[in-house]
Each structure stands twice: as C-alpha cells, then as structure tokens.
N, C-alpha and C positions, 0 to 999 in steps of 0.2 A: 504494499500500499505506499502511497506516495505520502510524503511529509505533510502536503496541505492537507489532503485528506484524511490524515490521522489526526491535525491537530484541530480541523473541523470536529469530528467525531469527541474528540477530547472535551473542547467546549461547549457542544451540547448536553452533553450527560453532566459536565460540572455543572451548568447553569440548571439545569432540572436536578439534582440532587440538592441545591439548595434549598428547593422546597419540605424538605424535612426535619430541617436545623431548627425554624423559631416559630413559636404561636403566635409571634406579631406582638405580643404587650409591648405595652411603653411607661417603662418603671421610670417613676420622676419625683425624687425628693423625700424619700422614705429615711434617708440615713443625712443627706446634705443637702444645700441646695449652693447656688452662686451668692447669695446672701447671707443664708444662717447655715453655716455647716455642721453648728456644733448638737447632736442629738442629745448628749448627755452631759453633763458636767465631768471633768477628770476627776478620778478617783471616788465616783460616785456606784451605785450597783447598777447595772443595766436592768432593763426591766424582764427579763429572761435568762437564765442561764447562770452562770457561776458571776463573782463581782468582778469587778474589773481589776486585774493583778498590775504591782507596781513594777517597775524595772528591775530585772533581775542583777545581782551581783555579777554574774555570769552565766546567763544561759547555755542551753546545749546547742541553739539554733537561733541564729536571727535570720527570718526569710522576708527580705525586703522586694515590694514589688515597685518597679518605677513605671509610673501609669502615665502618659504622654495623651492626653485625650482632647485636647484644643484642635480637634477635627472631627470627622462624621462619627467616631467610634465612645463619644462621648455616653451615650445611651448603654452604650455595653460597659464600660466602665462599671455605671451604677449596678448592673447585673452580675458582673464578678465578684465586686466589692459585698453587694449581699450575699452571693454565695459564699467567701468568706468567714463570714459574720455565723453561719451554722456552728462554727467550731471557735476560731478565735485563739487569741496567745493563751498560753499558760506561762508559769514560772520557770520550766525550763525551755519554751519556745516562743520568741519573739515573732509575732506577725506585723509588719508594718508594710504603709503605703505611702508613698507620695505623689500625690496627686494634681496634675497638671489638665488645667481646662480652661474653656476660653474666659478672659480677665486676667488681670494683674497681678495675680495670688496665686500659689499654689498653697495644696493643706498638707500636710504629713499628719497621717493617723498611726494610733495602734489600734489593731484590730481585736475584737473584745466578741466571745461569743454574746450574739443578738445588737451589738453597738458597733459604730466606726469612731474610735473617742480622737476627739483633736489632740495631736501633743501640740502643733504649732501651725500657724499662718506666715506663709514667707510671699514677700514681694518680689514679683520677678521681673527683675531690670532688664529693659526694652536692649540694653546693649550685651548682657549674658550670653555666653556661648551654654549650649546642650551640654557639653561636656563640661563648664564650669559647674553647672547647676547639677549634675550626677555628682561630682564630686562633693559638692556642699551636701547631699543627702545623703551621700554613702558616710561622713564624715558624722554627721547628726546619728544616723543609724549604729556606726559602729562604738561612737564614743557614748552615747547615752543607751544603749541597748547591746552591751559587751556580751560576746558567744566564744563558745570552741570551735563553731562551725558557721559558716553564713554562705546564704545562696541569695543572689540577687538575679531578679526575672526584668528584662526588658519589654514592656508592654506595649504595642503601639503597631505603626503601619511597618511592613520590613520589604526590600528589595535586593536585598543579596550583596554582592562585593563592586557594584558599580556606583558611581556618584552620579548626581543630578545633573542634566543639562540644564543652562543658565540661559533666562532671557537677558537684553539689556538692561531689565531695571533688575535685574538678579534676583528673580522671583525663580521658582522650579518651575520650569515647562512641564505642561500637563495638556493633553490630549482632550477639547472639550467633549465629554460623552455622555451618559446616563449617570448619576449618583450611588447607582448600586445595580447590583445583580436582581431580577425581578422574573420570578417563576410560580405560577399556581401551586397554592398550598394543598388543595384538594380537588375534587370535583365537582363541589358545592361551593367552594369558598371561592372569593373573588382575589386577586394576585397580593403576595404577601415580599415587602423589599426584603432582601437580605445583603447585607453589606460584608465585602470581603476584607481583610487585613493586608491586603497589598496596597490598597490606592482607594480614593474616593471616586477612582473610575474604573470602569470594565476595562479600559487597556490603561495600564498604569504605567508610569514611568519614575515615580518616587521610589527611591533608590537608598541603599543604607537604613538605617533604625531611626525611631525617636522622632516622629517627623511633628511640625509646631506649626501649623498650617497659619495660624494667627499671625505668627514674626517670619513666616516662611524660612526657617531654620531647621537643622538635623543635626545628627550626630554620624559621622562618615567612620567607614570602616577604620582607618586610619587614627581618626579621635578615638574612637573606640578602645583601639589598641592602646594609644597614651594612656584614657582615663584609668582601663582596669589597670595598668601597669602601675599608674599613682595608688592605686588603691592598695593591690597587693604591697608594692613594695614602701609605702609611706604609712597608709593609715594600718594597716596588718603587721607591719613592720619585716617583712619579706614572705614572710608567709602565702599559699596562693589564696584563692578565692575558692571555696568549696564546690559550687555548683555556679554556674551562669545561665539562664535559660533566655529563649527569645521566642516569646508570644506575640509573635507575627508571621510574616509570610517571608517563605522563600531564603531564609537565614541560615540553612543546615548546607553551608558550602565548607567545602576543603579550604578554600580562601582564606574564609573568617576564623575556623577552626587554628587553621596555621597563625593567623594573625594574633593570637588570645593565648595561644598554647602553653607560653612561659607563665602567664600569672593566675591561672584558674585550670584547676582539677579534672572537673566534667563538664559537657557542653550540652545543653537540650535543646534542640531546633528542627524545624520542618524543611525539606527539601521544595516542598508545595504553596501553594495558598495555604495559609488559613482562614477560617469562618471566624466571622466576627466577633461570635461566643467566645474563642477562642480556648484557654485551660478550664479544665473542671476542677476550679482553686476548693471546692469545699470537701471532695473528695483527695485531695494532695494533702489539705491542711488536715483531715481526720488522720489519715494515714501518720503525719508527721508528729502530730501532739498527741498521738495515742501510744504509739509504737516505740522502740528504738529502731535508729535507721543510719546506716551510713549512709554519704554522700552520693556514692556508686547505686546505691539500692534506694535513694531520692529519685535518680535520675532515670532510673529503673521502673520506678512506680509512676510518675510523672506521664513517662510514655506508656504504660499499659492504660493507665485511669484513661488518658487521651483515646486510645482504641478502644475501650469500653465505650466510652460517651459517644464515638460517633460510628462505631459499626455499622449500628443499626437505622443511620441519619443520612450518611452517603457511601459513597462508593471510592470517591476520592480525596483522601486524606493522608497525610505522612508525618510522623515523626520518630526523633531517635535520640538516644543517647551516645555520647563520644567521649570514651576516654582519650583526653587529650595527651596523654604522655607517650602515646604511640604515635601521635600525627608525625613526629619529625622522621619517624621510618616510613610512613606512606608516603610523606612528598619528597623523600631520598627515590623513592621507587618511580613516582609521577616524573622526576626530572631526568630519573636513567630514562624511561620510557621514551619520552620525548625525544632525549637524545638521540637515540636508535632512530627514532622516525625520522628526526633531521638528517642525519647521513643518509639515510635513506634516499631523501628529497634528493641530497646533492649527488647521489650517485645516478638517481631515474626520477626527474621531478615527475613527469607526468603521470606516471605511471602509481608511484606512490601516492600524488595526490587522487587521483582515484580510487588507489586501496583503503586509505585514510576514510575518503568520502563513503564507500562502501561500508562501513563499519558506523558511521558518525550516523549516517542515513537508517541504521536500525536501530540506533539507541535511543532507549527513553530520555525522551526530554519532557518538560513541565511547561506549566502555563506560560512561563516566558521562556521561549524554544531556547535560547541561548547558554540554559543551563541544562546540564545533562546529569544523568545519575552516574558515579565513576565505576560502580561493578558492572552496570550493562554496558558501559565502554568498554572496559576491561575483555567482558564476555566477548562483544562483538568484536573487537581486535582480534581478539584468541582466534576465531572462526575464520577470518580470512588470513591470518598467520599462519593455520593450521593449513589452511589451501593453499597459499605460497609453497610451503614445505612439500604438498603432496604434487602438486603440478605447477612447478617453476616457470614452464612456459606455454602453458593452456590458451590459444588464441581466442576462446570467448570470453574470457576474464582473463586479459593478460596479467599475470603478476610481476611486481617489479623487478625488473633485472640489476640487481641489487649482490653484494657478495652475501652468500647464503649466511655466512657467520650473523651477520646483521638481524636475519628472521631467526634464526635460533636463539640468540640472546634476547630478542622480543619478547619471544613467546614463553622464555623462563623467567623475565622479568615481569612478564602480566600473570604470570602464574603464581608468582611469590608476592603479587601487589594485590590477588583476591585474598591471599590467606591474610596480608598485612590489615587491610580492610576490615574482613571479618574480626579481627582481634580488636580495631578502634571503634567498631560499632559493638556497643555492652547490650541494647537494646533497640530494637527498631518495630514499628506497626505502620502498615500502609491499608488502606483501601483495597478491596479487589481488581479495582482496575489500574490502582499503582502497583503491583504486586511486584514487580521486577526493582522497585527503589529500594536499594538497602542503606541508605542514612547519611550519605554525604553526596553532593553534588558540587559541580564543575563547571568553571566560564568554558564555555566553547561555541563561539559563534560561527556561522556558516559563509556570513556576507559582509559583514563589517564589523572591526574592531574599535569597540568602545574606546575614546582615548585616555577615558579614567583609569581603563585596568591597568596601565603600567605603574601608577604611585602604590597599587598591591604590595605587597613584601613578598607573595608569593610568585608574582609575576619578573619581581626584581631580583629573586634568588634562585631561580629554575630557567629551564632551556622551553618552558610550556608554551612563553608567550612569542617565541622566534617559531614555536613549530604551528601557531595560529597564524602568524604573518605570512609562511610560504604557505597555506594551505588556504588560505583568504584570497592571495592574488590570483 
C-alpha cells in the first residue's frame, strides 16, 4: 500500500476512534476559577477524606505535574486535577501541581484528597521564559516538599524534537484549521468535540513542549535539557531526577531521550498523539500513595494504567517507559548503522537510496509522518539487508553494488540494535492499529530536512543527519 493511502487510512480511523473518549461534559469551577482559586484554606480539613497533610520532613516521593494550560487544554486540566483529588497527598507522597492558565498568574497546589489546596500564587512575568518558570517551580517543590525520589510530569501539547517555524512577528506559525477533532459519539447523539494534545489544530506544527498560546512561547528540547540539567546538578546536588514524564503528544523520541539521559533515570512518553484527557491520574496516584514502588515500577505502572484506560476507547495509542541508562548504547548503535549506510551511499548512491527508501516506505510512521518507530525501521532494514545478502545482483530489485562487508556488518548492527532497543524499553503499550510501535521513534523525513534539527544533540553527535541529507537529495 502506498504511503499516502496508508496515511489516509490511519487518519480516518484516528478521527473515528476519538468518538469513544469523552462524554462531552464541561466541568468548570469545582475547585478553582480565574478569580477565586482557593476551595479551602490551607491546613483546614477537606470536605471529604483525610485532613490536609503538612509538608513532611522528607517524604518518599514528590510527584510534580507542570500543567501549562494557557491554551485549548484548560478544561482538561480541570478534569485531570479532579481525578488527582480522588486520592491526593499522604505524609509519604507529595502530589503537587503548578497550573498555568490564561491570565497573569500561576497557581501552585498541593493536591489533597477531595481538594486542591493553594500553596502560593505567582505572578507570571511577561518576559520570563518557560525554562525560568520551570526552574522556579522545581525549586519550590524540592525546597518545600523534600523527598527521597522525584517525578516531574510535563503536561501540555507536544510535537517532538523539532522547533517551531516563526513568522516575522515571532509568533509560532500554525495552519488555520478547525479547532479540534470532531466525530460522532454514537448513532443518536450529535457530534462531540475532542481535542488532541498535539495542537489546537488538526494539522499541528506546534513543536517541543509547554506551549503558552497567550505569550507565544514554549520550551524547546534544548531548553528542556538545560532545565533538567540545572534541576539535577544544582537543586538535587548531582542526583538524577528519578522519573520524567511527558503527558503530551509525540515526545517518545530517541532525540529527546538522548537529550535528557544524563539527568533522568526513567522517561515516560508517547510516540503518537495523546488524547486530550491524557494520563489516568487517579489510578496512578492511587498506586503511588498506597503501595511501595520504585521509579521503574512507577514508570511501568503509568504505561499499564494508560493501556487499561484507553484499550476499550480507541485503537490508536502508544505509551512507553524508557530506561535512560541504556540510551547511550542504542545511540551508538544507530550511529554505527548510519555510518554503514553512508558508506554504501558513497559506493553506489542510486541503488543505496532505493535500498533505504524501500525499507523506509514500509516502516511504521505516526500522525506526523516524519517520525518513525525505530524497531519497525530496523526490522524493515533487516529485510532488505537479508535480501541483498541473498540476491546481490537481482535485476527486478537491484541490490546496491557495494562491498559485501558493509552489508554483513549492517545486518549484525541491526540485529544488535533491536536487542538494545528492547532493553531500553522496560514497558510499552499500543492500540491494536499501532501494534508495531515499540516505544521510541526517530526523525526520518523523506522530502525536507527541518533546519532546526541540526540544533539537536543527537544530530550533532551522530552520522544520522548525514544519512538524511544524502537520502533526501
């Protein structure tokens, strides 16, 4: 099947599957509003459940969710926080939320059972960067709510490893499309609006993470790296952050995992779009607050609970937990694979380009077609490599006329790479139409190389971008 046909088929079913996600309720003001965010005074009992707990001297976990809702996801922030309130903090677990929404303030909450309690209200300075705001919030959480382990979740739109294109007025360029996905809920209902965490548009080009539509700023992957570096080296005294999660679209990429590997132990993210409802926080916080759990187990459980929540709602979802201590080995393997393919291009550019294109055309790609699943890519490259070994001069599909040691080495590198990838991905889940997705994607455009890609550390320290440049020409 041609790529275009596969893409159309995917989008049709993706849009149809949105019908199962949301009942269309619009919850507003049950625990905060723009003008009156305090449902209960601090240190007073909540209306239901246990009393509000004071900060522990040192808890087991501090679980911080950075909610950037100055965009079309604001109502879903309310839904998620309501879900968190089903359990809330305990003496051993601090559940904290930093909420940014439309206006000049941000709200820092400690989530208790039955209430979100305002810890402080911060003025959002117009000239402040997202990185500065993240660092300020992290300092608040780590200083006031110290813990043995820290998990930080970035809650927002996401678009992977590429930076936004800017118009002359420096606003992120977006195609004017309808504001959300729209599909029928059932045979008797009218249409219900569903929003993706990729963008406010059906064809998004928002990229990176933590987009603030009001101020037209965001956190680039390079800023993300520097921010997490400061948190790890300065605020945590050299200790890695135990877990970083991306409750956002398309962030489960090799380029992003490589960018943060020195400062984080476990990374949870999706290769594909996420639905606007995001993670099932009630289930996650219940597990975290009621049972002893390691950071690895927490990451695995986030993936499992995500799978449980979405399995009967849609066939298009992905989520994975990555052990970042193993990313360097996988990076070296991809670099070695790229070097071998570049060598092949040098010896027989025309046939080598066809050889790679054949594998790329059969590789699983996502809603942004420039992102491909690494495991799927390796499997398809293995197929054509084996074909080249078995049929070096077959005329109907000419194999590259290159040194056979390159083909033999490529086969061995790809085989080893699949093993390394399986070791990196400690938990993975997918909907049935994305079953070939195995946890990490990679930037592999077929027509145009985005100029911002060269800024990424992965591109700067591997031969991958050189391969892309040869392949796209």
